[in-house]
C-alpha positions in Angstrom: 0.2 -0.1 0.0 1.4 3.4 -1.1 2.2 5.9 1.9 -0.5 8.8 2.7 0.2 11.3 0.4 1.0 14.0 3.0 3.6 12.1 4.6 5.2 11.4 1.0 5.0 15.1 0.5 6.4 15.6 3.7 9.3 12.9 3.4 10.4 14.8 -0.2 10.4 18.5 0.8 14.1 18.8 0.6 13.7 17.2 -3.0 10.7 19.0 -4.2 12.9 21.9 -5.9 14.7 19.3 -8.1 11.6 17.2 -8.3 10.0 20.6 -9.7 12.8 21.0 -12.4 12.5 17.5 -13.5 9.4 18.0 -14.3 9.2 21.6 -16.1 12.4 20.5 -18.3 11.0 17.5 -19.2 7.9 19.2 -19.8 9.4 21.5 -22.4 11.8 19.1 -23.8 9.8 16.2 -24.0 12.8 13.8 -24.3 14.3 12.5 -21.6 17.8 12.4 -23.0 18.0 16.0 -23.6 16.2 17.1 -20.2 19.0 14.8 -18.4 21.5 16.3 -20.4 20.3 20.3 -19.6 19.9 19.1 -15.6 23.0 17.1 -15.5 21.3 14.5 -13.9 20.5 10.8 -14.9 17.7 8.8 -16.5 17.0 7.3 -13.6 16.9 10.4 -11.2 14.6 12.2 -13.5 11.9 9.3 -14.0 12.1 8.9 -10.1 11.4 12.8 -9.7 8.4 12.4 -12.1 7.1 9.2 -10.5 7.3 10.8 -6.9 5.5 14.1 -8.0 2.8 11.8 -9.8 2.3 9.9 -6.4 2.2 13.2 -4.5 -0.6 14.8 -6.6 -2.0 11.9 -7.5 -2.3 12.3 -11.3 -0.5 11.1 -14.1 1.9 14.4 -15.8 2.8 12.5 -18.6 2.6 9.4 -21.0 5.1 7.9 -23.4 4.4 6.7 -26.9 6.8 5.4 -29.1 9.3 6.5 -26.7 7.9 10.0 -26.8 7.3 11.9 -24.0 3.5 13.8 -24.0 2.1 15.6 -21.4 -1.0 14.6 -19.9 -4.0 17.0 -19.3 -3.0 17.0 -15.8 0.5 17.8 -16.4 -0.4 20.6 -18.9 -2.8 21.9 -16.3 0.0 21.7 -13.7 2.9 23.2 -15.9 2.2 27.0 -15.4 2.0 27.0 -11.5 4.9 24.9 -11.4 6.8 27.3 -13.7 5.5 30.1 -11.3 6.8 28.0 -8.2 10.2 27.4 -9.7 10.8 31.1 -10.7 9.4 32.7 -7.2 11.7 30.1 -5.5 14.8 31.3 -7.1 14.1 35.1 -7.2 13.1 34.5 -3.2 16.5 32.8 -2.7 18.3 36.1 -3.8 16.2 38.3 -1.9 14.7 39.9 -4.9 11.1 39.4 -3.8 9.4 39.5 -0.4 5.8 41.1 0.6 4.8 44.1 2.5 1.2 44.2 4.2 0.5 41.0 2.1 1.5 43.1 -1.1 4.4 42.0 -3.6 7.8 43.2 -3.5 10.5 43.4 -6.0 14.1 44.5 -5.8 17.3 43.9 -8.0 20.7 45.6 -8.6 22.9 44.5 -11.4 25.7 47.1 -11.8 24.5 50.7 -12.1 21.1 49.7 -12.8 18.7 49.3 -9.9 15.0 48.6 -9.8 12.2 48.5 -6.8 8.7 47.8 -7.3 6.2 47.6 -4.5 2.5 47.0 -4.9 0.3 49.2 -3.1 -3.3 49.3 -1.7 -6.0 50.6 -4.2 -7.6 52.5 -1.5 -4.6 55.2 -1.3 -5.6 56.4 -4.7 -8.6 58.2 -3.1 -6.1 60.2 -0.8 -3.3 60.5 -3.8 -2.5 64.0 -4.9 -2.8 63.1 -8.3 -6.0 64.0 -9.7 -5.1 62.2 -13.2 -4.5 58.9 -11.2 -8.2 59.0 -9.8 -9.7 60.1 -12.8 -8.1 57.3 -14.9 -9.3 54.6 -12.4 -12.8 56.0 -12.2 -12.9 56.2 -16.2 -11.8 52.6 -16.1 -14.7 51.6 -13.9 -17.2 53.5 -16.0 -15.6 52.1 -19.2 -15.9 48.2 -18.2 -12.4 47.5 -19.0 -13.3 48.4 -22.9 -10.3 50.4 -24.3 -12.8 51.9 -27.1 -15.6 53.0 -24.6 -16.6 56.9 -24.5 -15.4 57.1 -21.0 -11.9 56.5 -21.3 -11.1 58.7 -24.5 -10.2 62.1 -22.5 -7.4 59.8 -20.0 -6.2 57.3 -23.4 -3.4 60.0 -24.4 -1.8 59.1 -21.3 -1.9 55.4 -21.3 0.2 52.4 -22.8 -1.9 49.2 -23.8 -0.1 45.7 -24.4 -1.4 42.6 -25.6 0.2 38.6 -24.7 1.7 36.7 -27.9 4.1 34.3 -28.5 6.8 36.7 -27.8 5.6 38.2 -24.4 3.8 41.2 -23.7 4.4 43.9 -26.5 3.4 47.4 -26.3 0.4 48.0 -29.0 -0.7 51.6 -28.4 0.9 54.4 -26.5 -0.1 57.4 -25.5 0.9 61.1 -26.9 0.9 62.5 -23.0 2.2 59.3 -21.5 5.0 59.3 -19.5 7.4 57.2 -21.4 6.8 59.7 -24.6 7.9 62.5 -21.9 11.2 60.4 -21.1 12.2 59.0 -24.4 10.6 61.2 -27.4 8.1 60.2 -29.5 9.9 58.9 -31.9 11.8 56.0 -29.8 7.9 55.3 -28.3 7.1 55.2 -32.1 9.7 52.4 -32.9 8.6 50.3 -29.5 5.2 49.4 -31.1 5.0 45.3 -31.5 8.1 44.8 -29.6 8.3 42.8 -26.4 8.7 44.6 -22.6 12.6 45.0 -22.6 14.1 42.0 -20.5 15.7 43.9 -17.8 19.4 42.6 -16.6 18.3 40.8 -13.4 17.6 37.5 -15.3 15.1 35.5 -16.5 13.3 35.0 -13.7 12.9 38.6 -12.6 11.9 39.3 -15.9 9.2 36.6 -15.5 7.9 38.0 -11.9 7.7 41.5 -13.6 5.3 40.0 -16.2 3.8 37.7 -13.7 1.8 41.3 -12.7 0.4 41.6 -16.4 -0.5 38.2 -16.3 -2.3 38.9 -12.7 -4.2 41.6 -14.2 -5.4 40.1 -17.4 -6.6 36.7 -15.2 -8.2 38.4 -12.4 -9.5 41.0 -15.0 -9.2 43.9 -12.3 -6.3 46.6 -11.1 -3.0 47.0 -9.2 -1.1 49.9 -8.2 2.7 49.9 -7.6 5.4 52.3 -6.6 8.7 52.1 -8.9 12.1 53.3 -8.4 15.2 52.3 -11.3 17.8 53.9 -12.4 18.7 53.1 -16.0 20.6 54.8 -18.8 19.6 57.8 -20.8 18.6 57.3 -24.3 21.6 59.3 -25.8 23.9 59.3 -22.7 26.0 56.8 -20.9 24.8 59.1 -17.3 21.8 57.1 -15.3 18.7 58.7 -14.9 16.5 58.3 -11.7 13.0 57.4 -12.6 10.4 57.3 -9.8 6.7 56.8 -10.2 3.3 55.4 -9.8 1.6 52.4 -12.2 -1.5 52.0 -12.4 -2.6 48.5 -14.3 -5.6 47.6 -15.6 -7.5 45.2 -17.3 -9.2 45.8 -20.8 -10.7 44.3 -23.8 -10.3 45.2 -27.6 -13.6 45.8 -29.6 -13.3 42.1 -30.5 -13.4 40.8 -27.1 -9.5 39.9 -26.8 -7.9 40.7 -23.3 -5.4 43.5 -22.9 -3.6 45.4 -20.3 -3.5 49.6 -19.9 -1.0 51.1 -17.6 -0.8 54.5 -16.6 2.7 56.1 -15.2 2.3 59.1 -12.9 5.9 60.2 -12.3 6.3 61.2 -8.3 8.6 61.9 -5.9 6.3 60.5 -3.5 6.6 56.8 -3.4 6.1 54.4 -0.5 8.9 51.9 -1.0 11.0 50.0 1.4 14.8 49.6 1.8 15.3 52.7 -0.2 18.4 54.6 1.0 18.6 58.3 1.9 21.3 58.8 -0.8 18.6 57.1 -3.2 15.6 59.0 -1.8 18.0 62.4 -2.4 18.5 61.8 -6.2 14.9 62.0 -6.9 14.9 65.2 -8.6 13.0 67.0 -11.3 9.8 64.8 -11.4 7.4 66.6 -13.8 3.9 65.4 -13.2 1.4 64.6 -16.4 0.0 67.7 -18.3 -3.2 66.8 -17.3 -6.3 69.9 -16.6 -8.1 68.6 -13.5 -10.9 70.8 -15.4 -11.0 67.9 -18.0 -11.7 65.3 -14.8 -15.0 64.7 -15.3 -15.7 62.1 -13.1 -13.5 64.0 -10.1 -15.8 66.6 -10.5 -19.0 64.4 -10.5 -17.8 62.7 -7.7 -17.2 65.9 -5.5 -20.5 67.0 -6.4 -22.4 63.9 -5.2 -20.3 63.9 -1.9 
């Protein structure tokens, strides 16, 4: 008789990371020899890892047809979460991720490049000094996530729109008044259309963590607010530029019903980010807020009248 699943899982905790690596690698290669070579392991070890996972989960993860591996429906369903667990464990072990108040926190350094991202409670929008931030959030709700809705028309020039494809998350539209255009120029912004989100120099796993925010928004069809601090090279200069901003992410739908993610970036020096050093905070200068006339905030005005 097999041991109870809970007991087996407890026994194999020290090996769980390697077992998940074997599963995800074999799922990607679908070739045992290739997986063994990539993992620098043995055929017996990889087979044992897969068998142990299948017992623990009570599901067959692979079938073998003519010596070729294929994912079962259960294996296909388990793969995204396995990749996520593997990625999160790698990033966590480097001290690049954590949480503050149960909200996600990311940080990374690579040479002169630095990146901090701290998720914020959505309720903080209502006390924020940015009228554009509140107006965009209200407009998104009134538009029911429909990108072409008239309710979004007056804030859409400040938004970026992303779609997920085989190459990852790509920018399909930039607003003429967006912070991206103000930072990098209109010509550079135009050339970014259709390109995947730039991979940052902290490694593939950290890039996947950043992408995860977009996936979460698309899956939950909700909104998210982050504070971000980063330093990166200027467009035509080797000097490092400090960029500090709030980023509002919102689910969206194109007219054909396909999903998207919209983002609003609001530069600000008032960011709530743990671990920022005094010298980093002192480097926050020359913050240029978006050029948005509060008189155009139709939903803000209506809310004040209602109050």
